[in-house]
Structures are given as structure tokens and as C-alpha cells.
C-alpha positions in Angstrom: -20.0 -24.1 3.5 -18.3 -22.6 0.7 -15.0 -20.5 0.6 -16.1 -18.6 -2.3 -16.7 -14.9 -1.5 -20.3 -13.6 -2.0 -18.8 -10.2 -2.7 -17.5 -9.4 -6.2 -13.6 -9.0 -6.2 -12.8 -5.8 -7.7 -9.1 -5.3 -8.1 -7.9 -1.9 -7.6 -5.4 -0.6 -10.0 -5.0 2.9 -8.6 -4.5 3.7 -4.9 -4.4 6.9 -3.0 -0.8 7.7 -2.2 -0.2 6.6 1.5 2.9 8.9 1.8 1.0 12.2 1.1 -2.6 10.8 2.0 -3.5 11.8 -1.5 -2.7 15.3 -1.6 0.2 15.3 -3.9 2.7 17.1 -1.6 4.4 16.8 1.8 5.1 20.0 3.4 4.8 22.0 0.2 7.2 19.9 -1.6 6.1 17.3 -4.3 5.4 13.8 -2.9 8.3 11.5 -3.7 6.1 8.5 -4.1 3.3 9.8 -6.4 5.2 12.8 -7.8 2.1 14.8 -7.2 -0.3 12.6 -9.1 -2.1 11.6 -5.7 -2.6 8.1 -7.0 -0.1 5.2 -7.4 -0.4 1.9 -9.2 -0.4 -1.6 -7.4 3.3 -2.2 -7.7 4.1 1.3 -6.3 1.7 0.6 -3.5 3.3 -2.8 -2.7 6.8 -1.1 -2.8 5.7 1.7 -0.5 4.4 -1.1 1.9 7.7 -3.1 1.8 9.7 0.0 2.6 7.3 1.0 5.3 7.5 -2.3 6.8 11.2 -2.5 6.7 11.7 1.2 8.1 9.3 0.0 11.1 11.1 -3.1 11.8 8.5 -5.5 10.4 8.8 -9.3 10.2 11.5 -10.2 7.7 9.6 -13.4 6.5 6.4 -11.4 5.7 8.5 -8.8 3.9 10.2 -11.4 1.9 6.8 -13.0 1.1 5.6 -9.6 -0.3 8.8 -9.4 -2.4 8.4 -12.7 -3.9 4.9 -12.4 -5.3 2.5 -9.6 -5.9 0.0 -9.4 -3.1 -3.6 -9.8 -3.7 -5.5 -6.5 -4.1 -7.8 -7.0 -1.1 -4.7 -8.1 1.2 -2.9 -5.0 -0.1 -5.8 -2.7 0.6 -5.9 -4.0 4.3 -2.1 -3.7 4.6 -2.0 -0.2 3.1 -4.9 1.0 5.3 -3.2 -0.3 8.6 0.4 0.8 7.6 -1.0 4.4 6.7 -2.7 4.5 9.9 0.4 3.7 11.8 2.4 6.3 9.7 -0.2 9.1 10.7 0.0 8.3 14.5 
């Protein structure tokens, strides 16, 4: 068996802002993460993820790993999806 993915890897460079859910505003104010642009780049997405994990009491070891190296775009997509869903609840 091969560990090579059969799906093409397409790194995402622009992410829907998880803070405002891609609307560009929060409570009629400009979103402080995307500044109204609705999209953010990978580094801003990773920063939002780290800040969210810290504010939610996330595991320190996992947060430090994210700080040390840029997360794989596919892992970032999963983590952002989970954290965005948690934030909305």
C-alpha cells in the first residue's frame, strides 16, 4: 500500500475569514481579522487558529507546534473548520 494521496494537493492561499464567517463585518463593525476583505491568507489563518486555541484553553504543546512551523494547508483547513464550528456554538 502506498501513502501517496490519490487526490491532488491544492494549497489554499486565501481562506474565508473565520472571525466574521466571510462577511467582512461583525455587529456592523469592520472585522478586525480580515479588515472587511472577507478573505485572509494562510499566515493570518494560522495566527487566528493559534489565538483561538489559546483563548479556548487549547493544549500548549499543539499550539507551540503550530508556532514553530507553518501547518500543511490541508491540516489548516481541517483545524480552521473545526475551530470555526466551535466558535459558532
